[in-house]
ZADO-1210 file (C-alpha; in nm, 4 decimals, padded with zeros to 6 digits):
<atoms>
<atom x="-00.0148" y="-00.0066" z="-00.0104" code="MET" pos="1"/>
<atom x="00.1501" y="00.3457" z="-00.0974" code="LEU" pos="2"/>
<atom x="00.0829" y="00.5921" z="00.1969" code="GLN" pos="3"/>
<atom x="00.3032" y="00.9104" z="00.2725" code="ARG" pos="4"/>
<atom x="00.4360" y="01.0895" z="00.5589" code="VAL" pos="5"/>
<atom x="00.4995" y="01.4622" z="00.5136" code="GLY" pos="6"/>
<atom x="00.6916" y="01.4595" z="00.1555" code="ASP" pos="7"/>
<atom x="00.8077" y="01.1395" z="00.1892" code="ILE" pos="8"/>
<atom x="00.6391" y="00.8327" z="-00.0080" code="ALA" pos="9"/>
<atom x="00.5990" y="00.5043" z="00.1168" code="LEU" pos="10"/>
<atom x="00.5537" y="00.1357" z="-00.0036" code="ASP" pos="11"/>
<atom x="00.4105" y="-00.0230" z="00.3344" code="VAL" pos="12"/>
<atom x="00.2926" y="-00.3570" z="00.3299" code="ARG" pos="13"/>
<atom x="00.1982" y="-00.6820" z="00.6210" code="GLY" pos="14"/>
<atom x="00.1507" y="-00.5793" z="00.9869" code="ALA" pos="15"/>
<atom x="00.3336" y="-00.6174" z="01.2911" code="GLY" pos="16"/>
<atom x="00.6654" y="-00.4705" z="01.4004" code="GLU" pos="17"/>
<atom x="00.8196" y="-00.2001" z="01.1622" code="THR" pos="18"/>
<atom x="01.0750" y="-00.3017" z="00.9595" code="LEU" pos="19"/>
<atom x="01.2004" y="00.0162" z="00.7130" code="LEU" pos="20"/>
<atom x="01.3996" y="-00.0256" z="00.4215" code="PHE" pos="21"/>
<atom x="01.6490" y="00.2379" z="00.3116" code="LEU" pos="22"/>
<atom x="01.8115" y="00.2584" z="-00.0521" code="HIS" pos="23"/>
<atom x="02.1133" y="00.3425" z="-00.1561" code="GLY" pos="24"/>
<atom x="02.2326" y="00.6768" z="-00.3824" code="ILE" pos="25"/>
<atom x="02.1063" y="00.5545" z="-00.6887" code="GLY" pos="26"/>
<atom x="01.8076" y="00.3439" z="-00.5584" code="GLY" pos="27"/>
<atom x="01.4258" y="00.3843" z="-00.4986" code="ASN" pos="28"/>
<atom x="01.1849" y="00.2057" z="-00.3280" code="ALA" pos="29"/>
<atom x="01.1301" y="-00.0412" z="-00.5806" code="ARG" pos="30"/>
<atom x="01.5014" y="-00.1752" z="-00.4970" code="ASN" pos="31"/>
<atom x="01.3200" y="-00.3579" z="-00.2285" code="TRP" pos="32"/>
<atom x="01.0556" y="-00.5138" z="-00.3770" code="GLU" pos="33"/>
<atom x="01.2250" y="-00.9093" z="-00.3167" code="ALA" pos="34"/>
<atom x="01.2536" y="-00.8073" z="00.0681" code="GLN" pos="35"/>
<atom x="00.8885" y="-00.6561" z="00.0874" code="LEU" pos="36"/>
<atom x="00.7188" y="-00.9554" z="-00.0671" code="ALA" pos="37"/>
<atom x="00.9541" y="-01.1640" z="00.1670" code="HIS" pos="38"/>
<atom x="00.8969" y="-01.0264" z="00.5095" code="PHE" pos="39"/>
<atom x="00.5568" y="-00.8763" z="00.4686" code="ALA" pos="40"/>
<atom x="00.3964" y="-01.2155" z="00.5992" code="PRO" pos="41"/>
<atom x="00.5403" y="-01.1338" z="00.9512" code="ARG" pos="42"/>
<atom x="00.6584" y="-00.7476" z="00.9648" code="TYR" pos="43"/>
<atom x="00.5247" y="-00.4133" z="00.8481" code="GLN" pos="44"/>
<atom x="00.7754" y="-00.4004" z="00.5874" code="ALA" pos="45"/>
<atom x="00.8341" y="-00.0667" z="00.4544" code="VAL" pos="46"/>
<atom x="01.0286" y="00.0813" z="00.1934" code="ALA" pos="47"/>
<atom x="01.1100" y="00.4732" z="00.1424" code="TRP" pos="48"/>
<atom x="01.1547" y="00.6692" z="-00.1388" code="ASP" pos="49"/>
<atom x="01.3667" y="00.9340" z="00.0154" code="ALA" pos="50"/>
<atom x="01.3305" y="01.3060" z="-00.0009" code="ARG" pos="51"/>
<atom x="01.4170" y="01.3781" z="-00.3757" code="GLY" pos="52"/>
<atom x="01.3986" y="01.0194" z="-00.5042" code="TYR" pos="53"/>
<atom x="01.1249" y="00.8658" z="-00.6306" code="GLY" pos="54"/>
<atom x="00.7556" y="01.0067" z="-00.5559" code="GLU" pos="55"/>
<atom x="00.8764" y="01.1772" z="-00.2405" code="SER" pos="56"/>
<atom x="00.9042" y="01.5434" z="-00.2623" code="GLY" pos="57"/>
<atom x="01.1932" y="01.7907" z="-00.2065" code="GLY" pos="58"/>
<atom x="01.5653" y="01.7625" z="-00.2152" code="ALA" pos="59"/>
<atom x="01.8088" y="01.7395" z="00.0632" code="VAL" pos="60"/>
<atom x="02.0292" y="02.0545" z="00.2074" code="GLU" pos="61"/>
<atom x="02.2296" y="01.8547" z="00.4266" code="ARG" pos="62"/>
<atom x="02.2397" y="01.5007" z="00.5164" code="PHE" pos="63"/>
<atom x="02.1094" y="01.5019" z="00.8293" code="GLU" pos="64"/>
<atom x="01.7545" y="01.5900" z="00.6672" code="GLN" pos="65"/>
<atom x="01.7579" y="01.2038" z="00.5664" code="PHE" pos="66"/>
<atom x="01.7569" y="01.0857" z="00.9211" code="ALA" pos="67"/>
<atom x="01.5178" y="01.3210" z="01.0305" code="ASP" pos="68"/>
<atom x="01.2818" y="01.1903" z="00.7608" code="ASP" pos="69"/>
<atom x="01.2824" y="00.8687" z="00.8865" code="ALA" pos="70"/>
<atom x="01.2324" y="00.9478" z="01.2345" code="ALA" pos="71"/>
<atom x="00.9383" y="01.0966" z="01.1315" code="ALA" pos="72"/>
<atom x="00.8330" y="00.7804" z="00.9089" code="VAL" pos="73"/>
<atom x="00.8782" y="00.5497" z="01.1884" code="ILE" pos="74"/>
<atom x="00.7132" y="00.7669" z="01.4402" code="ALA" pos="75"/>
<atom x="00.4056" y="00.7719" z="01.1811" code="ALA" pos="76"/>
<atom x="00.3908" y="00.4102" z="01.1308" code="LEU" pos="77"/>
<atom x="00.5110" y="00.2598" z="01.5050" code="GLY" pos="78"/>
<atom x="00.8255" y="00.2827" z="01.6922" code="SER" pos="79"/>
<atom x="01.0706" y="00.1515" z="01.7293" code="PRO" pos="80"/>
<atom x="01.1689" y="-00.0021" z="01.3963" code="ALA" pos="81"/>
<atom x="01.4058" y="-00.2302" z="01.3049" code="HIS" pos="82"/>
<atom x="01.6288" y="-00.0348" z="00.9921" code="LEU" pos="83"/>
<atom x="01.7890" y="-00.1986" z="00.7073" code="VAL" pos="84"/>
<atom x="01.9947" y="00.0304" z="00.5447" code="GLY" pos="85"/>
<atom x="02.2120" y="-00.0177" z="00.1938" code="LEU" pos="86"/>
<atom x="02.4987" y="00.1641" z="00.1160" code="SER" pos="87"/>
<atom x="02.4044" y="00.5346" z="00.1898" code="MET" pos="88"/>
<atom x="02.0954" y="00.3642" z="00.3510" code="GLY" pos="89"/>
<atom x="02.3378" y="00.2308" z="00.6107" code="GLY" pos="90"/>
<atom x="02.4827" y="00.5880" z="00.6815" code="ARG" pos="91"/>
<atom x="02.1429" y="00.7264" z="00.6971" code="ILE" pos="92"/>
<atom x="02.0621" y="00.4452" z="00.9850" code="ALA" pos="93"/>
<atom x="02.3897" y="00.5310" z="01.1482" code="LEU" pos="94"/>
<atom x="02.3108" y="00.8874" z="01.1923" code="ASP" pos="95"/>
<atom x="01.9337" y="00.7712" z="01.2898" code="LEU" pos="96"/>
<atom x="02.0620" y="00.5508" z="01.5440" code="ALA" pos="97"/>
<atom x="02.2714" y="00.8045" z="01.7011" code="ALA" pos="98"/>
<atom x="02.0341" y="01.0674" z="01.7020" code="ARG" pos="99"/>
<atom x="01.7079" y="00.9284" z="01.7508" code="TYR" pos="100"/>
<atom x="01.8080" y="00.6000" z="01.9667" code="PRO" pos="101"/>
<atom x="01.4530" y="00.5205" z="02.0725" code="ASP" pos="102"/>
<atom x="01.3228" y="00.4913" z="01.7260" code="ARG" pos="103"/>
<atom x="01.5370" y="00.2086" z="01.6288" code="VAL" pos="104"/>
<atom x="01.5032" y="-00.1769" z="01.7719" code="ARG" pos="105"/>
<atom x="01.8053" y="-00.3061" z="01.5412" code="SER" pos="106"/>
<atom x="02.0273" y="-00.2217" z="01.2864" code="LEU" pos="107"/>
<atom x="02.1330" y="-00.3518" z="00.9569" code="THR" pos="108"/>
<atom x="02.3985" y="-00.2191" z="00.7611" code="LEU" pos="109"/>
<atom x="02.4522" y="-00.3716" z="00.4410" code="ALA" pos="110"/>
<atom x="02.7114" y="-00.2921" z="00.2005" code="ASN" pos="111"/>
<atom x="02.7974" y="00.0237" z="00.3745" code="THR" pos="112"/>
<atom x="03.1167" y="00.2221" z="00.4698" code="SER" pos="113"/>
<atom x="03.1214" y="00.4968" z="00.7047" code="ALA" pos="114"/>
<atom x="03.3212" y="00.6233" z="01.0154" code="GLY" pos="115"/>
<atom x="03.6567" y="00.5752" z="00.8715" code="SER" pos="116"/>
<atom x="03.9728" y="00.7995" z="00.7751" code="ALA" pos="117"/>
<atom x="03.9894" y="00.5535" z="00.4272" code="GLU" pos="118"/>
<atom x="03.6279" y="00.5979" z="00.3499" code="THR" pos="119"/>
<atom x="03.6270" y="01.0145" z="00.4081" code="ALA" pos="120"/>
<atom x="03.9926" y="01.0157" z="00.1973" code="ALA" pos="121"/>
<atom x="03.9778" y="01.2953" z="-00.0276" code="PRO" pos="122"/>
<atom x="04.0826" y="01.0842" z="-00.3387" code="GLU" pos="123"/>
<atom x="03.8092" y="00.8492" z="-00.2843" code="LYS" pos="124"/>
<atom x="03.5249" y="01.1111" z="-00.2346" code="VAL" pos="125"/>
<atom x="03.7004" y="01.2809" z="-00.5550" code="ALA" pos="126"/>
<atom x="03.6795" y="00.9807" z="-00.7532" code="ALA" pos="127"/>
<atom x="03.3128" y="00.9390" z="-00.6244" code="PHE" pos="128"/>
<atom x="03.2131" y="01.2787" z="-00.7939" code="LEU" pos="129"/>
<atom x="03.4197" y="01.2701" z="-01.0552" code="ALA" pos="130"/>
<atom x="03.2083" y="00.9555" z="-01.2119" code="LEU" pos="131"/>
<atom x="02.8933" y="01.0943" z="-01.0780" code="ARG" pos="132"/>
<atom x="02.8705" y="01.4585" z="-01.0280" code="LEU" pos="133"/>
<atom x="03.0867" y="01.6135" z="-01.3076" code="LYS" pos="134"/>
<atom x="02.8784" y="01.4670" z="-01.5845" code="PRO" pos="135"/>
<atom x="02.5682" y="01.6217" z="-01.4615" code="LEU" pos="136"/>
<atom x="02.6986" y="01.9217" z="-01.3601" code="VAL" pos="137"/>
<atom x="02.9469" y="02.0143" z="-01.6063" code="GLU" pos="138"/>
<atom x="02.8708" y="01.8100" z="-01.8936" code="GLU" pos="139"/>
<atom x="02.4797" y="01.8890" z="-01.8741" code="GLY" pos="140"/>
<atom x="02.4313" y="01.4840" z="-01.8903" code="LEU" pos="141"/>
<atom x="02.1029" y="01.3129" z="-01.6829" code="THR" pos="142"/>
<atom x="02.1302" y="01.0266" z="-01.4627" code="PRO" pos="143"/>
<atom x="01.9800" y="00.8084" z="-01.7383" code="ALA" pos="144"/>
<atom x="02.2624" y="00.8949" z="-01.9684" code="ASP" pos="145"/>
<atom x="02.5378" y="00.7891" z="-01.7070" code="ILE" pos="146"/>
<atom x="02.3389" y="00.4814" z="-01.5990" code="ALA" pos="147"/>
<atom x="02.5127" y="00.1988" z="-01.7802" code="GLU" pos="148"/>
<atom x="02.8678" y="00.3605" z="-01.6509" code="THR" pos="149"/>
<atom x="02.7635" y="00.3609" z="-01.2989" code="ILE" pos="150"/>
<atom x="02.6020" y="-00.0129" z="-01.3074" code="VAL" pos="151"/>
<atom x="02.9121" y="-00.1487" z="-01.4369" code="ALA" pos="152"/>
<atom x="03.0989" y="00.0184" z="-01.1612" code="GLY" pos="153"/>
<atom x="02.9054" y="-00.1453" z="-00.8757" code="ILE" pos="154"/>
<atom x="02.7521" y="-00.5017" z="-01.0261" code="ALA" pos="155"/>
<atom x="02.9234" y="-00.7942" z="-00.9236" code="GLY" pos="156"/>
<atom x="03.0770" y="-01.0499" z="-01.2004" code="PRO" pos="157"/>
<atom x="02.8041" y="-01.2814" z="-01.1529" code="ASN" pos="158"/>
<atom x="02.4948" y="-01.0534" z="-01.1823" code="ILE" pos="159"/>
<atom x="02.2190" y="-01.1843" z="-01.3409" code="THR" pos="160"/>
<atom x="02.0731" y="-00.9769" z="-01.6514" code="PRO" pos="161"/>
<atom x="01.7677" y="-00.9342" z="-01.4591" code="GLU" pos="162"/>
<atom x="01.9354" y="-00.7742" z="-01.1697" code="ALA" pos="163"/>
<atom x="02.1281" y="-00.5593" z="-01.3991" code="ARG" pos="164"/>
<atom x="01.8688" y="-00.4257" z="-01.5769" code="GLU" pos="165"/>
<atom x="01.6759" y="-00.3410" z="-01.2435" code="ALA" pos="166"/>
<atom x="02.0111" y="-00.1632" z="-01.1438" code="LEU" pos="167"/>
<atom x="01.9567" y="00.0142" z="-01.4876" code="LEU" pos="168"/>
<atom x="01.6123" y="00.1111" z="-01.4242" code="ASP" pos="169"/>
<atom x="01.6687" y="00.2216" z="-01.0822" code="SER" pos="170"/>
<atom x="01.9593" y="00.5048" z="-01.1885" code="HIS" pos="171"/>
<atom x="01.7529" y="00.5724" z="-01.5210" code="ARG" pos="172"/>
<atom x="01.4591" y="00.6725" z="-01.2539" code="ARG" pos="173"/>
<atom x="01.6830" y="00.9307" z="-01.0744" code="LEU" pos="174"/>
<atom x="01.5576" y="01.2523" z="-01.0303" code="HIS" pos="175"/>
<atom x="01.8665" y="01.4747" z="-01.1361" code="LYS" pos="176"/>
<atom x="01.8419" y="01.7593" z="-00.8887" code="GLU" pos="177"/>
<atom x="01.7864" y="01.5205" z="-00.6069" code="GLY" pos="178"/>
<atom x="02.0204" y="01.3008" z="-00.6834" code="TYR" pos="179"/>
<atom x="02.2747" y="01.6211" z="-00.7336" code="ILE" pos="180"/>
<atom x="02.1786" y="01.7344" z="-00.3925" code="ALA" pos="181"/>
<atom x="02.1953" y="01.3799" z="-00.2296" code="ALA" pos="182"/>
<atom x="02.5966" y="01.3272" z="-00.3691" code="MET" pos="183"/>
<atom x="02.6819" y="01.6401" z="-00.2158" code="ARG" pos="184"/>
<atom x="02.5150" y="01.5659" z="00.1403" code="ALA" pos="185"/>
<atom x="02.6745" y="01.2293" z="00.1747" code="VAL" pos="186"/>
<atom x="03.0070" y="01.3043" z="00.0555" code="THR" pos="187"/>
<atom x="03.0439" y="01.6302" z="00.3111" code="GLY" pos="188"/>
<atom x="02.8860" y="01.4277" z="00.6332" code="PHE" pos="189"/>
<atom x="03.1361" y="01.3208" z="00.8854" code="THR" pos="190"/>
<atom x="02.9586" y="01.2985" z="01.1815" code="GLY" pos="191"/>
<atom x="02.9132" y="00.9194" z="01.2316" code="PHE" pos="192"/>
<atom x="02.8719" y="00.7622" z="01.5608" code="PRO" pos="193"/>
<atom x="03.1779" y="00.6068" z="01.7551" code="ASP" pos="194"/>
<atom x="03.0515" y="00.2506" z="01.6709" code="PHE" pos="195"/>
<atom x="03.1655" y="00.1294" z="02.0276" code="ALA" pos="196"/>
<atom x="02.8580" y="00.3135" z="02.1599" code="THR" pos="197"/>
<atom x="02.5892" y="00.1590" z="01.9229" code="ILE" pos="198"/>
<atom x="02.3712" y="-00.0327" z="02.1799" code="ALA" pos="199"/>
<atom x="02.1158" y="-00.1942" z="01.9279" code="VAL" pos="200"/>
<atom x="02.1752" y="-00.5422" z="01.7776" code="PRO" pos="201"/>
<atom x="02.3513" y="-00.5060" z="01.4843" code="THR" pos="202"/>
<atom x="02.4012" y="-00.6899" z="01.1844" code="LEU" pos="203"/>
<atom x="02.6575" y="-00.6286" z="00.9136" code="VAL" pos="204"/>
<atom x="02.6001" y="-00.7492" z="00.5740" code="LEU" pos="205"/>
<atom x="02.8965" y="-00.7574" z="00.3013" code="THR" pos="206"/>
<atom x="02.9749" y="-00.8912" z="-00.0444" code="ALA" pos="207"/>
<atom x="03.2659" y="-01.0404" z="-00.1623" code="SER" pos="208"/>
<atom x="03.2746" y="-00.8795" z="-00.4894" code="GLU" pos="209"/>
<atom x="03.1620" y="-00.5144" z="-00.3425" code="ASP" pos="210"/>
<atom x="03.4086" y="-00.2465" z="-00.4852" code="ARG" pos="211"/>
<atom x="03.2272" y="00.0454" z="-00.3635" code="VAL" pos="212"/>
<atom x="03.2017" y="-00.0562" z="00.0266" code="ALA" pos="213"/>
<atom x="03.4846" y="-00.3868" z="00.0124" code="PRO" pos="214"/>
<atom x="03.4308" y="-00.6397" z="00.2889" code="PRO" pos="215"/>
<atom x="03.7188" y="-00.5113" z="00.4647" code="ASP" pos="216"/>
<atom x="03.5379" y="-00.1834" z="00.5685" code="HIS" pos="217"/>
<atom x="03.2577" y="-00.3959" z="00.6824" code="ALA" pos="218"/>
<atom x="03.4753" y="-00.6189" z="00.9086" code="LEU" pos="219"/>
<atom x="03.6067" y="-00.2871" z="01.0481" code="LEU" pos="220"/>
<atom x="03.2432" y="-00.2098" z="01.1529" code="MET" pos="221"/>
<atom x="03.1595" y="-00.5412" z="01.3024" code="ALA" pos="222"/>
<atom x="03.4982" y="-00.5425" z="01.5023" code="GLU" pos="223"/>
<atom x="03.3926" y="-00.2067" z="01.6940" code="ARG" pos="224"/>
<atom x="03.0128" y="-00.2405" z="01.7106" code="ILE" pos="225"/>
<atom x="02.9644" y="-00.4360" z="02.0575" code="PRO" pos="226"/>
<atom x="02.7745" y="-00.7935" z="01.9418" code="GLY" pos="227"/>
<atom x="02.7642" y="-00.7073" z="01.6061" code="ALA" pos="228"/>
<atom x="02.6999" y="-01.0156" z="01.3893" code="ARG" pos="229"/>
<atom x="02.8993" y="-01.0229" z="01.0410" code="LEU" pos="230"/>
<atom x="02.7584" y="-01.2134" z="00.7556" code="VAL" pos="231"/>
<atom x="02.9347" y="-01.2245" z="00.3711" code="ALA" pos="232"/>
<atom x="02.7209" y="-01.2511" z="00.0965" code="ILE" pos="233"/>
<atom x="02.9586" y="-01.4712" z="-00.1873" code="ALA" pos="234"/>
<atom x="02.9372" y="-01.3670" z="-00.5460" code="GLY" pos="235"/>
<atom x="02.7829" y="-01.0695" z="-00.5291" code="SER" pos="236"/>
<atom x="02.8615" y="-00.6920" z="-00.5854" code="GLY" pos="237"/>
<atom x="02.7513" y="-00.3885" z="-00.4235" code="HIS" pos="238"/>
<atom x="02.3645" y="-00.3823" z="-00.4310" code="ILE" pos="239"/>
<atom x="02.3255" y="-00.7297" z="-00.2517" code="SER" pos="240"/>
<atom x="01.9654" y="-00.6964" z="-00.2256" code="ASN" pos="241"/>
<atom x="01.8954" y="-00.7169" z="-00.5686" code="ILE" pos="242"/>
<atom x="02.1906" y="-00.9471" z="-00.7061" code="GLU" pos="243"/>
<atom x="02.1697" y="-01.1849" z="-00.4417" code="ALA" pos="244"/>
<atom x="01.8157" y="-01.1425" z="-00.2650" code="PRO" pos="245"/>
<atom x="01.7777" y="-01.5253" z="-00.1232" code="ALA" pos="246"/>
<atom x="02.1049" y="-01.5016" z="00.0606" code="ALA" pos="247"/>
<atom x="02.0054" y="-01.1659" z="00.1601" code="PHE" pos="248"/>
<atom x="01.6968" y="-01.2155" z="00.2801" code="ASN" pos="249"/>
<atom x="01.8283" y="-01.5197" z="00.4856" code="ALA" pos="250"/>
<atom x="02.0787" y="-01.3617" z="00.6202" code="ALA" pos="251"/>
<atom x="01.8317" y="-01.0532" z="00.7613" code="LEU" pos="252"/>
<atom x="01.5520" y="-01.3155" z="00.8635" code="GLU" pos="253"/>
<atom x="01.8169" y="-01.5244" z="01.0627" code="ALA" pos="254"/>
<atom x="01.9214" y="-01.1868" z="01.2443" code="PHE" pos="255"/>
<atom x="01.5878" y="-01.1003" z="01.3310" code="LEU" pos="256"/>
<atom x="01.4419" y="-01.4214" z="01.4142" code="GLU" pos="257"/>
<atom x="01.7116" y="-01.4779" z="01.6802" code="ASP" pos="258"/>
<atom x="01.5979" y="-01.0958" z="01.8293" code="LEU" pos="259"/>
<atom x="01.2458" y="-01.2325" z="01.8585" code="ALA" pos="260"/>
</atoms>
């Protein structure tokens, strides 16, 4: 069922504890179809279009707005929530857990890198912006124009044609101004919490072929977050919930069942 909380559009299915899925910088709510279908029989499974994406309005002026929006969504749907954030979505989940701890029941940080000197290294940020931002701002291209290049950089070597097409479709649907705003916000944000202070059950999900947020970054997070569980999905690239939905769902389901 499509719902709105303020400017934010949501795909809401099922009933029970809220399980909120937060997409990456090139994503939208559609990215989570396999997860919504799988978890709706047991949870209120929710995927959002972040501000500036999909059916949601506006564009962020600062990264913290994403977590503020997510906190409002959780308050409207039922607190606390199990958060599942992929890539940029994981960074949003970390910010939310730090500033709105009462809204968070558990954290799943999938294909996410944050909070280390390496991930914030100027050369890494420059390379990211050169690939994604420069063509849009300086060359006048659209997200659809660069979709093939972006997907080639994030996909794993074993990606199926169907998964590849899903990633291409996701990037073709991006709103140029919202995407540019998100890139500037995410690369300028460094206020991640100290991993040692995270006090909710946490699953760190990585993928063996992830070149954007490599497994060693996930290991770093898992070692520093008290009691964190680390699961690696073999053969998948950066968007593991689309490339390897069965393995992704199995890891998340096992984590949530242990909490129950």
